[in-house]
PDB file with SEQRES, HELIX, SHEET and CRYST1 records, atoms N, CA, C and O in Angstrom:
SEQRES   1 A   71  MET SER ASP ASP PHE HIS ASP TRP THR GLU ALA ASP TRP          
SEQRES   2 A   71  LYS ASP PHE TYR GLY THR TRP PRO LYS PRO THR PRO ARG          
SEQRES   3 A   71  LYS VAL ASP PRO ALA LEU LEU ALA ALA VAL LYS ARG GLY          
SEQRES   4 A   71  LEU MET LEU LEU TYR LEU ASN GLU LEU ARG PRO THR LYS          
SEQRES   5 A   71  ALA PRO LYS LYS ILE ALA GLU LEU GLU LYS ILE SER ARG          
SEQRES   6 A   71  LEU VAL LYS ARG PHE VAL                                      
HELIX    1 AA1 TRP A    8  GLU A   10  5                                   3    
HELIX    2 AA2 TRP A   13  GLY A   18  1                                   6    
HELIX    3 AA3 PRO A   30  LEU A   48  1                                  19    
HELIX    4 AA4 PRO A   54  PHE A   70  1                                  17    
CRYST1    1.000    1.000    1.000  90.00  90.00  90.00 P 1           1          
ATOM      1  N   MET A   1      22.176  35.169  20.431  1.00  0.00           N  
ATOM      2  CA  MET A   1      21.357  34.090  19.944  1.00  0.00           C  
ATOM      3  C   MET A   1      19.955  34.633  19.676  1.00  0.00           C  
ATOM      4  O   MET A   1      19.416  35.397  20.477  1.00  0.00           O  
ATOM      5  N   SER A   2      19.371  34.236  18.550  1.00  0.00           N  
ATOM      6  CA  SER A   2      18.049  34.756  18.196  1.00  0.00           C  
ATOM      7  C   SER A   2      16.969  34.083  19.034  1.00  0.00           C  
ATOM      8  O   SER A   2      17.139  32.962  19.514  1.00  0.00           O  
ATOM      9  N   ASP A   3      15.876  34.779  19.195  1.00  0.00           N  
ATOM     10  CA  ASP A   3      14.780  34.276  20.022  1.00  0.00           C  
ATOM     11  C   ASP A   3      13.706  33.643  19.133  1.00  0.00           C  
ATOM     12  O   ASP A   3      12.543  34.041  19.187  1.00  0.00           O  
ATOM     13  N   ASP A   4      14.100  32.648  18.307  1.00  0.00           N  
ATOM     14  CA  ASP A   4      13.158  31.999  17.403  1.00  0.00           C  
ATOM     15  C   ASP A   4      12.275  30.993  18.125  1.00  0.00           C  
ATOM     16  O   ASP A   4      11.154  30.729  17.690  1.00  0.00           O  
ATOM     17  N   PHE A   5      12.761  30.437  19.211  1.00  0.00           N  
ATOM     18  CA  PHE A   5      12.009  29.408  19.930  1.00  0.00           C  
ATOM     19  C   PHE A   5      11.341  30.019  21.159  1.00  0.00           C  
ATOM     20  O   PHE A   5      11.919  30.852  21.857  1.00  0.00           O  
ATOM     21  N   HIS A   6      10.120  29.583  21.398  1.00  0.00           N  
ATOM     22  CA  HIS A   6       9.405  30.054  22.574  1.00  0.00           C  
ATOM     23  C   HIS A   6       9.754  29.184  23.767  1.00  0.00           C  
ATOM     24  O   HIS A   6      10.308  28.095  23.625  1.00  0.00           O  
ATOM     25  N   ASP A   7       9.425  29.678  24.923  1.00  0.00           N  
ATOM     26  CA  ASP A   7       9.630  28.894  26.132  1.00  0.00           C  
ATOM     27  C   ASP A   7       8.472  27.905  26.240  1.00  0.00           C  
ATOM     28  O   ASP A   7       7.363  28.288  26.612  1.00  0.00           O  
ATOM     29  N   TRP A   8       8.723  26.626  25.915  1.00  0.00           N  
ATOM     30  CA  TRP A   8       7.666  25.624  25.873  1.00  0.00           C  
ATOM     31  C   TRP A   8       7.192  25.200  27.256  1.00  0.00           C  
ATOM     32  O   TRP A   8       6.190  24.495  27.376  1.00  0.00           O  
ATOM     33  N   THR A   9       7.893  25.616  28.291  1.00  0.00           N  
ATOM     34  CA  THR A   9       7.436  25.263  29.631  1.00  0.00           C  
ATOM     35  C   THR A   9       6.201  26.061  30.017  1.00  0.00           C  
ATOM     36  O   THR A   9       5.441  25.628  30.884  1.00  0.00           O  
ATOM     37  N   GLU A  10       5.984  27.199  29.405  1.00  0.00           N  
ATOM     38  CA  GLU A  10       4.828  28.030  29.724  1.00  0.00           C  
ATOM     39  C   GLU A  10       3.767  27.972  28.622  1.00  0.00           C  
ATOM     40  O   GLU A  10       2.892  28.836  28.560  1.00  0.00           O  
ATOM     41  N   ALA A  11       3.839  26.979  27.771  1.00  0.00           N  
ATOM     42  CA  ALA A  11       2.876  26.858  26.672  1.00  0.00           C  
ATOM     43  C   ALA A  11       1.520  26.415  27.206  1.00  0.00           C  
ATOM     44  O   ALA A  11       1.432  25.750  28.238  1.00  0.00           O  
ATOM     45  N   ASP A  12       0.476  26.788  26.495  1.00  0.00           N  
ATOM     46  CA  ASP A  12      -0.881  26.376  26.857  1.00  0.00           C  
ATOM     47  C   ASP A  12      -1.151  25.030  26.179  1.00  0.00           C  
ATOM     48  O   ASP A  12      -1.652  24.981  25.056  1.00  0.00           O  
ATOM     49  N   TRP A  13      -0.813  23.941  26.874  1.00  0.00           N  
ATOM     50  CA  TRP A  13      -0.891  22.614  26.280  1.00  0.00           C  
ATOM     51  C   TRP A  13      -2.329  22.169  26.052  1.00  0.00           C  
ATOM     52  O   TRP A  13      -2.599  21.460  25.082  1.00  0.00           O  
ATOM     53  N   LYS A  14      -3.264  22.565  26.920  1.00  0.00           N  
ATOM     54  CA  LYS A  14      -4.663  22.183  26.721  1.00  0.00           C  
ATOM     55  C   LYS A  14      -5.191  22.770  25.423  1.00  0.00           C  
ATOM     56  O   LYS A  14      -5.915  22.105  24.683  1.00  0.00           O  
ATOM     57  N   ASP A  15      -4.831  24.005  25.150  1.00  0.00           N  
ATOM     58  CA  ASP A  15      -5.260  24.635  23.901  1.00  0.00           C  
ATOM     59  C   ASP A  15      -4.577  23.970  22.707  1.00  0.00           C  
ATOM     60  O   ASP A  15      -5.205  23.752  21.671  1.00  0.00           O  
ATOM     61  N   PHE A  16      -3.285  23.648  22.854  1.00  0.00           N  
ATOM     62  CA  PHE A  16      -2.541  23.015  21.762  1.00  0.00           C  
ATOM     63  C   PHE A  16      -3.132  21.656  21.406  1.00  0.00           C  
ATOM     64  O   PHE A  16      -3.362  21.365  20.232  1.00  0.00           O  
ATOM     65  N   TYR A  17      -3.381  20.818  22.423  1.00  0.00           N  
ATOM     66  CA  TYR A  17      -3.933  19.497  22.146  1.00  0.00           C  
ATOM     67  C   TYR A  17      -5.415  19.548  21.808  1.00  0.00           C  
ATOM     68  O   TYR A  17      -5.946  18.616  21.203  1.00  0.00           O  
ATOM     69  N   GLY A  18      -6.082  20.621  22.192  1.00  0.00           N  
ATOM     70  CA  GLY A  18      -7.482  20.778  21.824  1.00  0.00           C  
ATOM     71  C   GLY A  18      -7.665  21.021  20.339  1.00  0.00           C  
ATOM     72  O   GLY A  18      -8.709  20.683  19.781  1.00  0.00           O  
ATOM     73  N   THR A  19      -6.669  21.599  19.692  1.00  0.00           N  
ATOM     74  CA  THR A  19      -6.744  21.850  18.250  1.00  0.00           C  
ATOM     75  C   THR A  19      -6.160  20.706  17.437  1.00  0.00           C  
ATOM     76  O   THR A  19      -6.222  20.719  16.208  1.00  0.00           O  
ATOM     77  N   TRP A  20      -5.593  19.718  18.116  1.00  0.00           N  
ATOM     78  CA  TRP A  20      -4.988  18.570  17.429  1.00  0.00           C  
ATOM     79  C   TRP A  20      -6.094  17.733  16.785  1.00  0.00           C  
ATOM     80  O   TRP A  20      -7.118  17.498  17.425  1.00  0.00           O  
ATOM     81  N   PRO A  21      -5.925  17.272  15.535  1.00  0.00           N  
ATOM     82  CA  PRO A  21      -6.991  16.476  14.907  1.00  0.00           C  
ATOM     83  C   PRO A  21      -7.165  15.124  15.595  1.00  0.00           C  
ATOM     84  O   PRO A  21      -6.189  14.441  15.908  1.00  0.00           O  
ATOM     85  N   LYS A  22      -8.409  14.754  15.823  1.00  0.00           N  
ATOM     86  CA  LYS A  22      -8.716  13.487  16.477  1.00  0.00           C  
ATOM     87  C   LYS A  22      -8.782  12.385  15.421  1.00  0.00           C  
ATOM     88  O   LYS A  22      -9.308  12.617  14.332  1.00  0.00           O  
ATOM     89  N   PRO A  23      -8.259  11.188  15.717  1.00  0.00           N  
ATOM     90  CA  PRO A  23      -8.311  10.100  14.736  1.00  0.00           C  
ATOM     91  C   PRO A  23      -9.750   9.624  14.538  1.00  0.00           C  
ATOM     92  O   PRO A  23     -10.531   9.546  15.487  1.00  0.00           O  
ATOM     93  N   THR A  24     -10.072   9.315  13.319  1.00  0.00           N  
ATOM     94  CA  THR A  24     -11.409   8.806  13.020  1.00  0.00           C  
ATOM     95  C   THR A  24     -11.364   7.275  13.044  1.00  0.00           C  
ATOM     96  O   THR A  24     -10.393   6.680  12.576  1.00  0.00           O  
ATOM     97  N   PRO A  25     -12.395   6.640  13.580  1.00  0.00           N  
ATOM     98  CA  PRO A  25     -12.393   5.175  13.611  1.00  0.00           C  
ATOM     99  C   PRO A  25     -12.544   4.608  12.203  1.00  0.00           C  
ATOM    100  O   PRO A  25     -13.259   5.159  11.365  1.00  0.00           O  
ATOM    101  N   ARG A  26     -11.863   3.509  11.967  1.00  0.00           N  
ATOM    102  CA  ARG A  26     -11.928   2.863  10.653  1.00  0.00           C  
ATOM    103  C   ARG A  26     -13.188   2.029  10.547  1.00  0.00           C  
ATOM    104  O   ARG A  26     -13.626   1.407  11.515  1.00  0.00           O  
ATOM    105  N   LYS A  27     -13.760   2.025   9.362  1.00  0.00           N  
ATOM    106  CA  LYS A  27     -14.906   1.179   9.111  1.00  0.00           C  
ATOM    107  C   LYS A  27     -14.400  -0.159   8.572  1.00  0.00           C  
ATOM    108  O   LYS A  27     -13.569  -0.202   7.665  1.00  0.00           O  
ATOM    109  N   VAL A  28     -14.908  -1.230   9.135  1.00  0.00           N  
ATOM    110  CA  VAL A  28     -14.484  -2.565   8.730  1.00  0.00           C  
ATOM    111  C   VAL A  28     -15.550  -3.156   7.812  1.00  0.00           C  
ATOM    112  O   VAL A  28     -16.743  -3.134   8.116  1.00  0.00           O  
ATOM    113  N   ASP A  29     -15.093  -3.676   6.702  1.00  0.00           N  
ATOM    114  CA  ASP A  29     -16.006  -4.300   5.748  1.00  0.00           C  
ATOM    115  C   ASP A  29     -16.569  -5.586   6.360  1.00  0.00           C  
ATOM    116  O   ASP A  29     -15.798  -6.431   6.814  1.00  0.00           O  
ATOM    117  N   PRO A  30     -17.906  -5.754   6.382  1.00  0.00           N  
ATOM    118  CA  PRO A  30     -18.477  -6.974   6.955  1.00  0.00           C  
ATOM    119  C   PRO A  30     -18.040  -8.242   6.223  1.00  0.00           C  
ATOM    120  O   PRO A  30     -17.974  -9.314   6.824  1.00  0.00           O  
ATOM    121  N   ALA A  31     -17.747  -8.125   4.944  1.00  0.00           N  
ATOM    122  CA  ALA A  31     -17.281  -9.301   4.197  1.00  0.00           C  
ATOM    123  C   ALA A  31     -15.936  -9.778   4.724  1.00  0.00           C  
ATOM    124  O   ALA A  31     -15.662 -10.978   4.734  1.00  0.00           O  
ATOM    125  N   LEU A  32     -15.099  -8.847   5.162  1.00  0.00           N  
ATOM    126  CA  LEU A  32     -13.796  -9.220   5.705  1.00  0.00           C  
ATOM    127  C   LEU A  32     -13.967  -9.997   7.007  1.00  0.00           C  
ATOM    128  O   LEU A  32     -13.308 -11.015   7.215  1.00  0.00           O  
ATOM    129  N   LEU A  33     -14.846  -9.519   7.880  1.00  0.00           N  
ATOM    130  CA  LEU A  33     -15.056 -10.217   9.144  1.00  0.00           C  
ATOM    131  C   LEU A  33     -15.599 -11.624   8.917  1.00  0.00           C  
ATOM    132  O   LEU A  33     -15.155 -12.575   9.562  1.00  0.00           O  
ATOM    133  N   ALA A  34     -16.552 -11.757   8.007  1.00  0.00           N  
ATOM    134  CA  ALA A  34     -17.110 -13.077   7.716  1.00  0.00           C  
ATOM    135  C   ALA A  34     -16.053 -13.992   7.112  1.00  0.00           C  
ATOM    136  O   ALA A  34     -15.990 -15.175   7.447  1.00  0.00           O  
ATOM    137  N   ALA A  35     -15.225 -13.453   6.230  1.00  0.00           N  
ATOM    138  CA  ALA A  35     -14.186 -14.264   5.587  1.00  0.00           C  
ATOM    139  C   ALA A  35     -13.141 -14.717   6.598  1.00  0.00           C  
ATOM    140  O   ALA A  35     -12.670 -15.853   6.543  1.00  0.00           O  
ATOM    141  N   VAL A  36     -12.782 -13.839   7.512  1.00  0.00           N  
ATOM    142  CA  VAL A  36     -11.778 -14.214   8.509  1.00  0.00           C  
ATOM    143  C   VAL A  36     -12.331 -15.307   9.428  1.00  0.00           C  
ATOM    144  O   VAL A  36     -11.634 -16.277   9.729  1.00  0.00           O  
ATOM    145  N   LYS A  37     -13.575 -15.151   9.871  1.00  0.00           N  
ATOM    146  CA  LYS A  37     -14.175 -16.176  10.740  1.00  0.00           C  
ATOM    147  C   LYS A  37     -14.272 -17.514  10.028  1.00  0.00           C  
ATOM    148  O   LYS A  37     -13.918 -18.551  10.590  1.00  0.00           O  
ATOM    149  N   ARG A  38     -14.751 -17.492   8.794  1.00  0.00           N  
ATOM    150  CA  ARG A  38     -14.907 -18.738   8.033  1.00  0.00           C  
ATOM    151  C   ARG A  38     -13.539 -19.373   7.749  1.00  0.00           C  
ATOM    152  O   ARG A  38     -13.362 -20.586   7.870  1.00  0.00           O  
ATOM    153  N   GLY A  39     -12.583 -18.525   7.371  1.00  0.00           N  
ATOM    154  CA  GLY A  39     -11.242 -19.032   7.087  1.00  0.00           C  
ATOM    155  C   GLY A  39     -10.587 -19.648   8.305  1.00  0.00           C  
ATOM    156  O   GLY A  39      -9.950 -20.697   8.203  1.00  0.00           O  
ATOM    157  N   LEU A  40     -10.736 -19.004   9.466  1.00  0.00           N  
ATOM    158  CA  LEU A  40     -10.163 -19.569  10.686  1.00  0.00           C  
ATOM    159  C   LEU A  40     -10.802 -20.905  11.030  1.00  0.00           C  
ATOM    160  O   LEU A  40     -10.122 -21.839  11.455  1.00  0.00           O  
ATOM    161  N   MET A  41     -12.118 -20.988  10.844  1.00  0.00           N  
ATOM    162  CA  MET A  41     -12.800 -22.241  11.124  1.00  0.00           C  
ATOM    163  C   MET A  41     -12.299 -23.347  10.186  1.00  0.00           C  
ATOM    164  O   MET A  41     -12.030 -24.465  10.626  1.00  0.00           O  
ATOM    165  N   LEU A  42     -12.177 -23.028   8.894  1.00  0.00           N  
ATOM    166  CA  LEU A  42     -11.721 -24.037   7.942  1.00  0.00           C  
ATOM    167  C   LEU A  42     -10.280 -24.455   8.214  1.00  0.00           C  
ATOM    168  O   LEU A  42      -9.939 -25.632   8.096  1.00  0.00           O  
ATOM    169  N   LEU A  43      -9.433 -23.493   8.580  1.00  0.00           N  
ATOM    170  CA  LEU A  43      -8.049 -23.842   8.896  1.00  0.00           C  
ATOM    171  C   LEU A  43      -7.979 -24.740  10.132  1.00  0.00           C  
ATOM    172  O   LEU A  43      -7.201 -25.693  10.167  1.00  0.00           O  
ATOM    173  N   TYR A  44      -8.790 -24.435  11.140  1.00  0.00           N  
ATOM    174  CA  TYR A  44      -8.808 -25.257  12.346  1.00  0.00           C  
ATOM    175  C   TYR A  44      -9.279 -26.678  12.031  1.00  0.00           C  
ATOM    176  O   TYR A  44      -8.681 -27.653  12.486  1.00  0.00           O  
ATOM    177  N   LEU A  45     -10.354 -26.784  11.249  1.00  0.00           N  
ATOM    178  CA  LEU A  45     -10.851 -28.115  10.880  1.00  0.00           C  
ATOM    179  C   LEU A  45      -9.852 -28.861  10.010  1.00  0.00           C  
ATOM    180  O   LEU A  45      -9.735 -30.083  10.100  1.00  0.00           O  
ATOM    181  N   ASN A  46      -9.131 -28.128   9.166  1.00  0.00           N  
ATOM    182  CA  ASN A  46      -8.142 -28.752   8.296  1.00  0.00           C  
ATOM    183  C   ASN A  46      -6.957 -29.283   9.109  1.00  0.00           C  
ATOM    184  O   ASN A  46      -6.328 -30.270   8.726  1.00  0.00           O  
ATOM    185  N   GLU A  47      -6.655 -28.617  10.241  1.00  0.00           N  
ATOM    186  CA  GLU A  47      -5.589 -29.127  11.101  1.00  0.00           C  
ATOM    187  C   GLU A  47      -6.025 -30.414  11.791  1.00  0.00           C  
ATOM    188  O   GLU A  47      -5.219 -31.324  11.988  1.00  0.00           O  
ATOM    189  N   LEU A  48      -7.313 -30.488  12.161  1.00  0.00           N  
ATOM    190  CA  LEU A  48      -7.804 -31.700  12.822  1.00  0.00           C  
ATOM    191  C   LEU A  48      -7.851 -32.877  11.861  1.00  0.00           C  
ATOM    192  O   LEU A  48      -7.398 -33.978  12.174  1.00  0.00           O  
ATOM    193  N   ARG A  49      -8.407 -32.621  10.689  1.00  0.00           N  
ATOM    194  CA  ARG A  49      -8.533 -33.673   9.687  1.00  0.00           C  
ATOM    195  C   ARG A  49      -8.184 -33.070   8.325  1.00  0.00           C  
ATOM    196  O   ARG A  49      -9.046 -32.489   7.666  1.00  0.00           O  
ATOM    197  N   PRO A  50      -6.922 -33.205   7.900  1.00  0.00           N  
ATOM    198  CA  PRO A  50      -6.520 -32.593   6.618  1.00  0.00           C  
ATOM    199  C   PRO A  50      -7.377 -33.088   5.454  1.00  0.00           C  
ATOM    200  O   PRO A  50      -7.726 -34.264   5.360  1.00  0.00           O  
ATOM    201  N   THR A  51      -7.695 -32.150   4.581  1.00  0.00           N  
ATOM    202  CA  THR A  51      -8.547 -32.475   3.442  1.00  0.00           C  
ATOM    203  C   THR A  51      -7.802 -32.231   2.138  1.00  0.00           C  
ATOM    204  O   THR A  51      -6.918 -31.379   2.044  1.00  0.00           O  
ATOM    205  N   LYS A  52      -8.188 -32.999   1.150  1.00  0.00           N  
ATOM    206  CA  LYS A  52      -7.652 -32.782  -0.195  1.00  0.00           C  
ATOM    207  C   LYS A  52      -8.790 -32.509  -1.157  1.00  0.00           C  
ATOM    208  O   LYS A  52      -8.612 -32.558  -2.374  1.00  0.00           O  
ATOM    209  N   ALA A  53      -9.978 -32.216  -0.599  1.00  0.00           N  
ATOM    210  CA  ALA A  53     -11.145 -31.941  -1.433  1.00  0.00           C  
ATOM    211  C   ALA A  53     -10.934 -30.629  -2.176  1.00  0.00           C  
ATOM    212  O   ALA A  53     -10.657 -29.603  -1.554  1.00  0.00           O  
ATOM    213  N   PRO A  54     -11.062 -30.653  -3.501  1.00  0.00           N  
ATOM    214  CA  PRO A  54     -10.823 -29.438  -4.283  1.00  0.00           C  
ATOM    215  C   PRO A  54     -11.756 -28.289  -3.907  1.00  0.00           C  
ATOM    216  O   PRO A  54     -11.362 -27.125  -3.982  1.00  0.00           O  
ATOM    217  N   LYS A  55     -12.992 -28.604  -3.504  1.00  0.00           N  
ATOM    218  CA  LYS A  55     -13.948 -27.552  -3.158  1.00  0.00           C  
ATOM    219  C   LYS A  55     -13.501 -26.798  -1.904  1.00  0.00           C  
ATOM    220  O   LYS A  55     -13.578 -25.570  -1.861  1.00  0.00           O  
ATOM    221  N   LYS A  56     -13.041 -27.517  -0.897  1.00  0.00           N  
ATOM    222  CA  LYS A  56     -12.591 -26.865   0.342  1.00  0.00           C  
ATOM    223  C   LYS A  56     -11.291 -26.103   0.115  1.00  0.00           C  
ATOM    224  O   LYS A  56     -11.108 -25.012   0.657  1.00  0.00           O  
ATOM    225  N   ILE A  57     -10.393 -26.665  -0.677  1.00  0.00           N  
ATOM    226  CA  ILE A  57      -9.130 -25.975  -0.975  1.00  0.00           C  
ATOM    227  C   ILE A  57      -9.402 -24.703  -1.762  1.00  0.00           C  
ATOM    228  O   ILE A  57      -8.770 -23.675  -1.518  1.00  0.00           O  
ATOM    229  N   ALA A  58     -10.337 -24.762  -2.703  1.00  0.00           N  
ATOM    230  CA  ALA A  58     -10.689 -23.563  -3.477  1.00  0.00           C  
ATOM    231  C   ALA A  58     -11.304 -22.497  -2.575  1.00  0.00           C  
ATOM    232  O   ALA A  58     -11.037 -21.308  -2.751  1.00  0.00           O  
ATOM    233  N   GLU A  59     -12.126 -22.913  -1.610  1.00  0.00           N  
ATOM    234  CA  GLU A  59     -12.723 -21.938  -0.704  1.00  0.00           C  
ATOM    235  C   GLU A  59     -11.666 -21.294   0.181  1.00  0.00           C  
ATOM    236  O   GLU A  59     -11.721 -20.090   0.432  1.00  0.00           O  
ATOM    237  N   LEU A  60     -10.702 -22.080   0.656  1.00  0.00           N  
ATOM    238  CA  LEU A  60      -9.604 -21.517   1.447  1.00  0.00           C  
ATOM    239  C   LEU A  60      -8.795 -20.514   0.635  1.00  0.00           C  
ATOM    240  O   LEU A  60      -8.425 -19.460   1.152  1.00  0.00           O  
ATOM    241  N   GLU A  61      -8.514 -20.822  -0.626  1.00  0.00           N  
ATOM    242  CA  GLU A  61      -7.770 -19.901  -1.483  1.00  0.00           C  
ATOM    243  C   GLU A  61      -8.558 -18.625  -1.739  1.00  0.00           C  
ATOM    244  O   GLU A  61      -7.989 -17.534  -1.760  1.00  0.00           O  
ATOM    245  N   LYS A  62      -9.868 -18.759  -1.934  1.00  0.00           N  
ATOM    246  CA  LYS A  62     -10.717 -17.596  -2.164  1.00  0.00           C  
ATOM    247  C   LYS A  62     -10.723 -16.684  -0.939  1.00  0.00           C  
ATOM    248  O   LYS A  62     -10.632 -15.463  -1.069  1.00  0.00           O  
ATOM    249  N   ILE A  63     -10.829 -17.274   0.243  1.00  0.00           N  
ATOM    250  CA  ILE A  63     -10.826 -16.484   1.478  1.00  0.00           C  
ATOM    251  C   ILE A  63      -9.471 -15.820   1.687  1.00  0.00           C  
ATOM    252  O   ILE A  63      -9.408 -14.665   2.108  1.00  0.00           O  
ATOM    253  N   SER A  64      -8.392 -16.534   1.398  1.00  0.00           N  
ATOM    254  CA  SER A  64      -7.064 -15.946   1.586  1.00  0.00           C  
ATOM    255  C   SER A  64      -6.837 -14.777   0.627  1.00  0.00           C  
ATOM    256  O   SER A  64      -6.190 -13.797   0.995  1.00  0.00           O  
ATOM    257  N   ARG A  65      -7.361 -14.868  -0.595  1.00  0.00           N  
ATOM    258  CA  ARG A  65      -7.239 -13.736  -1.532  1.00  0.00           C  
ATOM    259  C   ARG A  65      -8.033 -12.529  -1.036  1.00  0.00           C  
ATOM    260  O   ARG A  65      -7.579 -11.391  -1.157  1.00  0.00           O  
ATOM    261  N   LEU A  66      -9.223 -12.779  -0.476  1.00  0.00           N  
ATOM    262  CA  LEU A  66     -10.030 -11.690   0.057  1.00  0.00           C  
ATOM    263  C   LEU A  66      -9.337 -11.007   1.214  1.00  0.00           C  
ATOM    264  O   LEU A  66      -9.323  -9.778   1.293  1.00  0.00           O  
ATOM    265  N   VAL A  67      -8.757 -11.793   2.121  1.00  0.00           N  
ATOM    266  CA  VAL A  67      -8.075 -11.213   3.253  1.00  0.00           C  
ATOM    267  C   VAL A  67      -6.837 -10.442   2.819  1.00  0.00           C  
ATOM    268  O   VAL A  67      -6.531  -9.395   3.390  1.00  0.00           O  
ATOM    269  N   LYS A  68      -6.120 -10.944   1.817  1.00  0.00           N  
ATOM    270  CA  LYS A  68      -4.916 -10.258   1.319  1.00  0.00           C  
ATOM    271  C   LYS A  68      -5.245  -8.897   0.729  1.00  0.00           C  
ATOM    272  O   LYS A  68      -4.419  -7.985   0.766  1.00  0.00           O  
ATOM    273  N   ARG A  69      -6.471  -8.751   0.174  1.00  0.00           N  
ATOM    274  CA  ARG A  69      -6.871  -7.451  -0.368  1.00  0.00           C  
ATOM    275  C   ARG A  69      -6.925  -6.377   0.712  1.00  0.00           C  
ATOM    276  O   ARG A  69      -6.628  -5.213   0.444  1.00  0.00           O  
ATOM    277  N   PHE A  70      -7.299  -6.759   1.923  1.00  0.00           N  
ATOM    278  CA  PHE A  70      -7.469  -5.799   3.000  1.00  0.00           C  
ATOM    279  C   PHE A  70      -6.225  -5.620   3.847  1.00  0.00           C  
ATOM    280  O   PHE A  70      -6.084  -4.609   4.534  1.00  0.00           O  
ATOM    281  N   VAL A  71      -5.326  -6.582   3.809  1.00  0.00           N  
ATOM    282  CA  VAL A  71      -4.153  -6.524   4.685  1.00  0.00           C  
ATOM    283  C   VAL A  71      -2.983  -5.895   3.983  1.00  0.00           C  
ATOM    284  O   VAL A  71      -1.909  -5.764   4.569  1.00  0.00           O  
TER     285      VAL A  71                                                      
END                                                                             
């Protein structure tokens, strides 16, 4: 049998994981956070007292389109 594989029990794991690339934190668009907060508030208020006002429905649709862009 060929000796292509090393004995991994004696590997230097600290060195191996030290060279592993570290994940970079994602930057969150502030517009997304504001849209999610506003959208959640409007949805909560709409559950309490349903609205048929075109202005509020249009704002909910606008926020949902913005959130869909990021998700």
